[in-house]
N, C-alpha and C positions, 0 to 999 in steps of 0.2 A: 311479869318482869318486863323491863324495858331495856333494849340494847340498841344504841345508836352508834353509827360509824362516822368518823370524821377523817378526811384525807386532805393533806396539804401537798399538792402536786409539785410545788417548788422544791420541797424537801423530800418528796416521796415518802412522807411520814403518815402513819395511821395511828389514830387514837380512838378511844371508845368511852362511851357513857353507859354504865350499867346502873339501872334503877329498879327499885321496888315500888310498884304502883299501889301497894297496900299502905306503905308508910310514907310514900312520896320522898324517899331518900335516894341519892345517887352518888356514885363514885366515878372518877375519871381515871382511866388506865393510860399510862404514858402520855400525859398531857403536853400539848405544845405550849410555847410561851404566851402566845396570843390566846387568852382564855375567853375572849368575847363570843366565839361560837358556842362554847359550853354554857355560858351564862344565858345566851339567847335560847338555846334548846331547853335548858332547865325551866326558864320562864314559860316557854311554849307548852311544855309537858306538865307544868305544875310541880316540878321537882325542886328539892333543896340539895345542893351539892355538899355532901358531908365528908367526902374523902377524896384523896388523890394517891395513886400508887404507881410509882415507876417500877419497871422490871429490872432496871440496872442503872448505873451512872452513865448517861448517854454521852456520846462523843461527837455526834453530828449535829446536834441542835441543843438549844437551851430549854431545859424542862420548864413546864408551867406549874409544877407542883408547889413551889414556894409562892408563886403568884396566887394560887388558889387558897393556900393556907393563910396568907396575909389579907386577902381581900374578902373572902367569904367564910373564913374560919374552918376550912377543910382539914380534917385529920390526915396526917401523913403516915402512910404505910411504907416503911423503908427496909431494904434488905439488911440483915445483920450477918450475912454470909461473907466469905471471902477474906476475913481478917481485918486488922486495924486499918490498913491502907485503903480499904474500900467501904468506909462508912460515909453516910450522908451527914456531914458535919453540921450543917445548918439546921437539921431537923430538930435539934434540942431546943431551938427557940420557939417551937410550936407544939401543939398537941400532936403527939406522934406515937407510933408503935413499931418497935423493931421486930421484924418477922424472919422466921427461919423455916427450914424444911419441916413439913407436917403441920405448921400452924394453920389455923382457920379463923377467918373473921367474917363478920356479917355486914351487909348493907341492907337494912330492913330484913326481909326474909330470904335474901339471896346470899348464898355462901361462896366465899372464895378461899380455896385451899392452896397453900404455898408449896411448890416443889422447887428445890435448888437445881438449877440447870446451868452449871458453869461451862465455859468453853469460849464464848464470845468475850466474856469478862468473868473474873472469879466470883463476883457477887451476884451474878445474874439469877433471877428467879422467874418462874412462870406461875400463872394463876389459873387454877381449875375452877370453873364456874358450875354451880349446881343451884337450880331454882327450887329451893325448898318450899317457898311460898306457893309455888304452882303445883306442889305435890310430887315433884320429881325425887326419886331416890337414887338416881344415877346422874353423873355430870353431863352437861350439854356440850361444853367446849373448853378450850384452853387458850389463854392469852400468852403467847410465846415471846413477846418482845422481839429481841434480835437473836433468838435461839433458832427456831425453825421458821423459815420463810416459805412461801409457795414456790416449790421447785428448787430450793436452795437452803443453805444454813448460814448462820452468822459467822463472820470471819474471826479467827482467833489470833490474828497477827497484829491487831491495832496497837496493843500495848508495847510491842517490840518496835514497830515501825513508826508509830506516832508519838509514843511516850518514852521510848528508849529502854524498855525493860528487856535486856538481852536474855534470850532463851525462853521468853514467855510464849512465843508463838507455838512452839512444839508442845509445850506443857498445856497450853490452851486447847490445842487440837486433840490431845489425849483426853482432856476433860470433856470435850465435845463428843468424842466417841462414846464415852460412858453415859453422857446425858442422852444421846440418841438411842442407846439401847433401852433406857427407861421410857423414852417417848414411844418407841415401837410397841411397848407392852400396854399402852393405853388402849381403850376400846376403839375399834375402827371408825365407829360412827361419830366420835367426838369432833366437833368443829375446831379448826385452827385459825386463830386470829392474830396475825403477826403485826409488828410495829412499822414495817416498811414494805414498799412494793418496788417495781422495776424503776431503776434510775438511782437507787440508793447505793452509796459506797460502803455500806455495812456488810456487804456480801457480794458474791459474783453470781450473775445469771438469775437474778430474782425475777419471778413471774409477775405479770401485770394483773393477775386475778386477785381480788381483795382478800379472799379467804379460801380455805380448803378443809379437808378432813384428815384425821390421822391415817385412816386406811388408804386414802388417795395418795398421800405423801409417801407412805410405805411402798406403794406400788410404783410411783412415777418420779419421786424425787431422787435424782441419781445418787445423792450423797447418803441416802438411807439404805443403799444396796450393798454396802461394804460390810463384810463379816470380819475381816482381819484389821486389827488396829493400824498396822504399819501402812497398808495400802490406803486406808481411810485418811490417815494423817497426811500422806503425800498428796492425795487428791485434793484435800481441803486447802492445803497451803499453796498448791500450784496455781499460778495465774491470778492471784489476788491483785487488784489494782493498787496503785500508790494511794495511801490515805492522805487526804488533805491535811496541810500543816495545822490548820486551826483545830483539829480534833484534840490535840493536847490541851489547848486552851479551854475547849468545851468540857473536857473531863475535870479540869480544875474548877471551872465555874460551877458545874453541877454538883461537885463534891462540897465545895465551900459555901455555895449558895449564890445564885444570881441576884443582881439588883432587882428590886421590885419596881416595876415600871408604872403600874396603874394604867389608866387610859393612855394609849399611845399619843404622844404629842408630835405634831409635824414640825420638822426643822424650819427655821426662818428662810425666806427667800432672800438671796443676796443680790446686791447690785453687780451686774455683769462687769462693770468697770474694775472690780476688785479681783476678777478671775485670774488674770495674768500674774498678779502679785502673789497669790496663793500658790500658783504653779511654780513660780520662781523661787519661792521659799521652800519648795520640796514637798508640798502637801500632795496627798493622794487624791486626785480628782477623777471620779468614775463617771463616764458618759454611758447612759443606758440605751442609747439609740440602737437600731438594728445595724448589723454589720454593713449592709449596703449603704444605709444613710451615712454611717460614720466614714466609710471609705470615700464617699463623695465630698466630704468636707467636715472637718472637726477642729476644735481648738488644740493647738500644739501643746504637748506635755500631758495630755489626758490619756487615760486608758479606757478601752471600750469593753464593757461586759453587758450584753443585752439582758433585759429583766429575767427572761426564762433561765438564764445561766448564772445569775448572781449567787444563788445559794450554793452552787457547785464550785464556783471559781473565785469569788471575792475573798474567801477565807485563806486562800493560798497567798494573797498579795498584801493583805491589810496588816498594819502594825497596830495591835490592840491597845497600845499605849499612846497612839496619836490619832487625831481626828480625821474623819473622812468627809470629803465634799462630793456633792452629786451634781450632775447635769442631767435633768430629766424633765418630763412634762408634768404639769400640775395634776393632770388626770391620772398619772401613774404613781404619784408620790406616795400615797398610802400603802400601796402594795410593795413598793421598793423599801420603805421604812420598816414594814413588817418583816420582810425577808432579812434585812440587816439585823434587826433585833433578834430574830430566831437563831442567828448564828453568832450572837453575842456582840455585834458591832453596835454599841450604844452611843458612842461619841460621834454623832453626825453633826458637824459644825454648821451645816446649812446647805442649801441647794440653789443652783442657777437654773432658771427656766430655759429649757432647750430652745424655744422659739426666740427668746430674747437674745440668747447667745448668737443664734444665726442672724437675726436682724441687725445685730451690732457689728456684723462683718468679721466675727472672730473665728469662724470656721475656715481658716486659711490653709489647712494642711489636708492632703489627700493621700491615698495609696491606691495602687492598681490591683484590680481583681482579674486574674488571667486564667483561663481554662488550662487543665493539665496538658492537653494536646498541643497547645501553643508554646509550651515551655520545654518540650522534649530536647531540642537542640542545645539551648544554653545549659540545661542540666547535664546532659551527657558530655558536653564539651568542657564542663567545669567553669563556665563563664560567670556563674552566679554561686553564691553561698546558699546551699539548700539546708534548711533546718526543719527536721521532722519533730513535731511537738506531741506526737501520740504517746500512749502509755508504753511501758517497757514490753508488755506482753504482745502488743500490736507490732512493735518494732522487731521483736524476735521472730514473728511469723513471716515477715517479709518487708522489704524497704526499697526505696528508689536508689539507683546508683549515685554515688558521690554525696549521699545525705549524711548529715551529722545529727545525732539524736540528743535533744534537750527537751525532756518532758515539759509541757506547758507550765505546770506548777512551779518549776524551778527557773523559768526563763527570765523573770524580772531580776533575780539576783545574779544571773549569769550573763546578762545582756552584753556586758562589756567584752565578753569573749568573742562575740560575733560581729559587733558593730565596728567595722574597719574601713568603711568607705566603699566597699564592693557591694554591688546589688545583692539583696537578700531575698530569697524566695522562702516563704513559710508554708508548711504543708502538714495537714493532718489526714483524717480519713475522708472527710467530705468538704472541708473548708470552713467549718464553724469554729473549732478551737483555734485554727490558724488565723482567723480574723482577730481574736483576742491577742494572739502572738504578734500580729502586725502592729497593733496599737502599742504594745509594750516596747517593741523595738524602736518604733518612731519616738516614743517618749524618752527613750534612752539615747536618742541622737542619730539613729539611722535615717539617712536621707532618701534612699531608694529601696523601698520595701514592696514586695509583690505577694499577694495572697493567692495561692493556687486553689481556685475553685474546683470542686470535684475531687481534689486531693488524691489520696492513694486509691480510693474506690474507682475513679474514672481512669487513672493511670493503669491499674490492673485490668480493668474491663477492656481497655484498648490493647491488651496483651503487649504492653511495652516492657522493657527489661526490668526485672525484679531481682534483688539480691537477698540471700538468706544466710 
């Protein structure tokens, strides 16, 4: 048997290739939209990719299952659990098999058994792997998708918060409680292969270790220690972060079927002379420079999201019905385009070369970066408007005096509430998210914006006043 692990750090997403070396056949579990790593690995290992299986309809990235079906003829294995609203509608266009609790299917001599594990979503399934070709009579491990993570569980509140299904969070948490009871009955030695690691918004407190075992999770995963349903539900729902707005879009795309991209095409490089006209027309222009570089000089009207944060934050601000323009370096373009496609941003109208924009003298706007210690007096005296862009859970744990809370993801649509001519200080935990906030407020017309470097972390470390 062959088992290969793929990890996209930009999305904190894990996917897997399971292959039979006797038949040279392989399947991809929870594939990313960019299927090139799987094709390269299949060629390297002499495998033919014959199948693709998602554990559920993903909300945080575009699945690559359709891409595999279209380009290499992979058979789709899709959940038939959860009811009519949770069907993979596009699967009927391809060779596919609807799978339910107890079903088994083979990849060569490797067996995958389906168990229904609702909670994160109603249709969620997990796959138990047994290497029959290797003579095994007991399972080796389980692909848990967004059900069990290392040290955590999948969140059950996305349908309510991101899709608007009122009451589904509590119902999902109850489903998760029952799914966890089944999980703990599995053999302790079984390996656990989840679809996400630390940094994903599909759960809280995810571990950075790529895999675990059932026994280890039973001992040390805090969510597996609850015996009473009510306390489990309360703990699972408490403190879940705000789900990105684009999750609702991803659910729709992955249910109906994403556009088949084929080989990723790079957007055209545009003449910098046209940059101002696009901005004046209201286009979203994203500069991927580092926060320090952007603060030192940028084109007015742009917003700044550095490459490492694109997958996390661009989906909050983009309008999927309108094109996006980029300012980036040619050496970064391929990575940036891949990230945008992974979250369903396919209408990339073009890019402006960052060096050409700078050389043309268009980086005429700046903002100040000031340490927390130097902002104590104006904040305490109320001489500045202080905007805290952290998550609700962070705000609830403690905040600076005179702060107003607008979580970063909602700032662009609410910028007119705070742009009033008064100096604005933006603050998060360390200064990273607030750098994005500074660019958003400047693009909305704020003339005097200050990013508090060190943020709440340094303010608290200096034992300055905190409110709760």
